[in-house]
C-alpha positions, 0 to 999 in steps of 0.5 A: 903413831900420828893421833890426828883428831876425833869427830862427832863424839856423842854429846854430854848429857849435861846442859853444855853438851861439850866434852873434855876429851883425851886419847890414850895409846895401849898395847893390849890394855897397858897404856903407853901414851896419853894426849893432852886434854882438849876442852869443850869440844866434840871434835877434838884435834890432838895433832900428837905424834908418838914413837916407841920401840915395842919391848914385848909381844902384843895382840892389839894396838888400842886407842881409847877416847876418855871424857875427863870428869873432875868429880869421879873417874874419867869415863871411856867414850869408845875405842879403836882396837887394831889387831897386830896382824892387820897393822900393815893394812893401814901402814903410813896412811891416814885412816878414819876409824869408827869408835867401838863400845868398850865393855868387860867382854871385849877387854880380854888379853893374856893366855892360859896353859891347860892340860886335858886328859880323857880316861876310860874307867872300868867299874866294879861291874865291868862297865866302861865310863869316861872321866875328864881331868882338867889341869889349869897350870898357869896364866900369863899377861892377864889385864890389870883391872882398877890397878889390881889383879886377883885372878881365879879360874872357873872350869865348867863341863857343859852340855845340852842337858848338864852344866857342872862348875868348879873353881880354883883358889884366888891368887892375890896381886899377880897377873901371871898366876900359877894355879896348877890345880886339877879338876875331875869330871865324869863325862859318861856313866853306866845307866844304872848310876842314878844319883839324883844330883847327877846326869845319866849320859850314855849317847856318844853324840851327846858327848860330842856336843859337850864342851869344857869352858875355862873362865878367868875372873878378877876377885873384886872387893866392890859390890859390882861383883867380880870382873870377867878377864876372858874365857876359853871354850874347847869341844870335847870331841877333839879329845876323842882322837888323843887321850891327853892334850896340853897346850897354851891358848889365848883367852877370848872375849865372850860373845854375848850378842850385845850389838844394840848400838850402831858403831857410828853412834860414838864418832870416829878417830883419825890415825896414821900408824907406821909399824915395822917388824924386822928380823935382824941377822948377825953382823956378818950376813950384812957385810956386803950390803953394809960395805957398799953403803958405807963407801957411798961418800967416796963414789964418784959421782955420788949419784952412782952410790948405793945410798943415793940410789936408795934415796932415788927409789924410795917413795918418800925421801924420809924413809931412806934418810932415817936408816941411812943417817943412823947407819952412817952415824954409827960407823962415823961416816956421816959428815963425808956422806952428807958433804958429798950429797950436799955438794952434788945438790949445790952444783945442781942449784941455779938460784942461791935463794932456793939453796937447800929449800926442797925436800931432797935427800940432803935436806932430809938427811941433815934434818934427821942428823940434827934430830938425833945429834942435837936433841940434847942441845935443844934441851939445854938451849930451849927447854927452860924458857919453853917450860916457862911459856907453858906454865906462866900463860902470859897473853901474847896475841898481837892480832887485833882481830883475835884479841879477847875482852880485857886484853891490851895490845901493847902489853901483849906486844911487850910480852911477845917481844920479851920472849922473842928477845930471850929465845933469840939471845939464848940461841945466838949465845949457844954456839959453843954447845952446838954438837961437833957433828952438826958443826962439821956438816955446817962447815961443809955446807958453807964451803960448798955454797960459797964456792958455787955462788962466789958473787953472793956474800950472804950465801955462806950464811943462808946455806947454814941458817936454812937448817939451823933456824928454819928446820931446827930451832923454829920447828922445835919452838912451834911443836916442842912435843915433837922434839921432846921438849914438852910431853904433849902438844901445848894448849891453844893459847900457848900454841899460838904464842909459840907460833908467833915466836917461831915465825919471828925467830925464823925470819930473824935467822933467815937474813933476808933483805926486806924482812917485813915483806916476809910476813903476809900479816900486817900485824906481824910486819908491825911487830917485826919493826922492834927487831929491825936493828943491825945488832940482831943481824950481827948476832946471827952472823956471829952465831952462824960463823961460830957453828960453821967454822972448823976451828971452833971451841970444843963444846965438851969443855963446857961443863954443864949438866944436861937433863936427859930424862925426868918423870914420876916413878915409884921407888922402894926405900933403899934401907939407908936407915938401920930401922924403918919400913922399906915401903914404896913411894911415888917420887919425881926422878931426874937424870942428867949426865952428872947424877940420878936423883929423886925428890918428892915433887918436881922442883923440890930439893933432892932426897937422894943423889946417885953420881953417874960413876956410882951406877954399876948396873941397870937391869930388869927385876923379876916380877915375882920379887914384889908382885909388881910389873915394869920394875928395874934395879939401879945397883950401886957400890956396896951392893946397895940396890934402888928398886924402881917401878915405871909406869908402863913397859915402854917407859921402863925400857926407856929408863933402863936404856938411858941409864945403861948408856950414861953409865956405860963407861964406869970402870967398876961396872958389874958383870953379874947381878941378881935378877930378883930381890933380896927378901926375908934373908935370901936372894929369891933367884939363887937362894943365897943367904948373904946379901953381899953374894955376887950376882948369879946372872950375867949382866945384859950386853952393853950399849954404846957409850955415846948417850946421843946415838944408841944405834944398832948398825945391823938393824939399820942395814936390815931396814935398808935391805927391806926398803930395797926389797920393797922398791925392787921394781924401781931398782930394775927400772933404774937399770933400764934407764942406765942402759937407755942413757948409755946407748941413746943420747936423745930426749929422755923417756918420761918414765926414766926422767925421775931418776938422777943418773950422772954416770950411767955405767957407774950407776949400773955397776952399783945397781947390779951389786945392790940387787945381788946383795938384796937377793942373797939376804932374801934367800937367807930370810926365806931359809930362816922362815922355813927353819922357823916353820919346822921348829914352831909348835902351834899351841906352844907358849910363844904361839898359843892356839888362837894366835892369828898372826901365826895362823896367817904365817902358817897359811903363807908358808903352806902356800909357798911350800905348795908353790915350790912343790 
């Protein structure tokens, strides 16, 4: 997701009319991301990106704009809600969305399980009447309102001339309540039945107009009354065909007709959403396509390889680079692949000054590799000083036009010079920590460039610095939030400081001859005079030599804790003391490659430290244990368990994944665990009474031990298949271009000139294999969908009635079936 900006927000009713706004990203109503606060603006610019794996089903992707209030709860200005089935409409394009009003009736999520039975009853006098039994079994995924959910249901039989309501018990502290309560209603009665509090209904047409309504409510202790959670309306006439009916239903909002405000009253929000959903088969399905891709590095020329062809047909090189890099990293083939495509690009480059400066497949693949393999390298190198810059807020503005009252230009220059000096020193002394895979790629780039441009002695340096400085360190300093160095985009003053530092570091690393000329702004050229000394150029060259030499010192010998993840979560006391309450407390958790710790606040002394080798398993905890969502458990020796609650489902998945990965190689890892807690003298899952009873459930499958690269090769191959399938017309056009080139040697047709084809025959052979492999996988997907269509029941727990995405799917399958017939 790219959250761009909002515009034309309504003015604040106070005298200054400005607002302090932030935006949240929600799966249904569960917040999974929050932007920074933009102060005093009605057109706030956020410029923040957010990427996540979605760990559960959802109906809406929602964005809420909040106005911060210091004295009371932050108020919601408006929201954008995109239904899951509509996400493809907006895929990967900037779109302005009108903000909509937020009220209880629109904030609905979850599903309800009902059983309805319409029975005929014969009275003593022989007259037939109808009774309706409504069984409310359970609900799932109800929204949490103000941090709590105490739901109950009301069941109402309503018609033109009657309304009869009944109510379930309140279920405390759960958004997945089990009610299992049955309510009976008399639908029709004999006309002689004349009890005044009831109605006489004999007309069948009248029955057809009746409906059963189920409303879900949150029992609130507040004076404002109970909160509406959702409703379901079912006409009785659908029961006439079937006496008993059981199904799951999605809850719906009330249609209260409150449309008094125009949608444009609230302003709009600019978003770019990229949502992908793939069905991944088992590994053997992908063997032909995967093998074809993995041998790309050995194909001569490399432009005839499957991986290079993917880069040629994709609209953006980036969309090809992401799955290719992950696939090649997973199978340990990234260095030969990048060496091959880089060597081919260098041979096509005429001017050494433009080497690797374009957005080619090579540069995008190296960018992606550095982002994956170098993330922890950045954490170690830049994070401490970036944190300091964000917290201390020293003024560093050196543009005389932008100076504020009371600021001193010389002081600002000195502040900035100190920051640049420190960051430059940290970078140039970090060579031994540079990941091996990056160094091997840089060695290959250096050799290719030096061989191609033998008369230019600097090209061996610029080929490497164009990546490590221009595309790695400088962007990470400029936008630390995009490289996980800070949680949000920095405030405007800090952002300006980081921009000035990034510009200077980029120029220092570029090793160009006249550096002051690189700056359009005279104040930057003046500032750069501080660094016009040979020692800076020498330090850059020494650093580049170290990270691009094949016989460098192995960084793994440097024993230094690497911070992997940190943040606030809630933990339950582990019972280390014999007596005392096992209550829940908010703590700051910190994970390095050495230990997992928690403390009261960030920077405090750890209250508990768990060495990585003592983490025997990390698993989810069933919600019923403590009636709390997003909980997981860290299991240690002697069956000691640390129960932790993350802030949302995405964060819980991130912590489980990273803790599992970092402890993957522990020799004593468990094979079984208890999915529920040990409470009141027994395990809730298996009812065993001894607290040291071995687990009753197998541990979830292990993940790769390499902490940096948790990659599923089959999933990446499925993504590549999807891209080839999407761009099939281009593959066919490329086949035509190969045919044209091999029989005709004249001027190239314009429609074919966009492709790089060095060897038409080899390229044609590869294209034929790609199209065959994609065709086979397409048939497998079609068969899978047909089988799923046959097995899936509408109204099941997986596809409740009201599931629009499933309705769309049924319609598509019906069209396909009709077409095939």
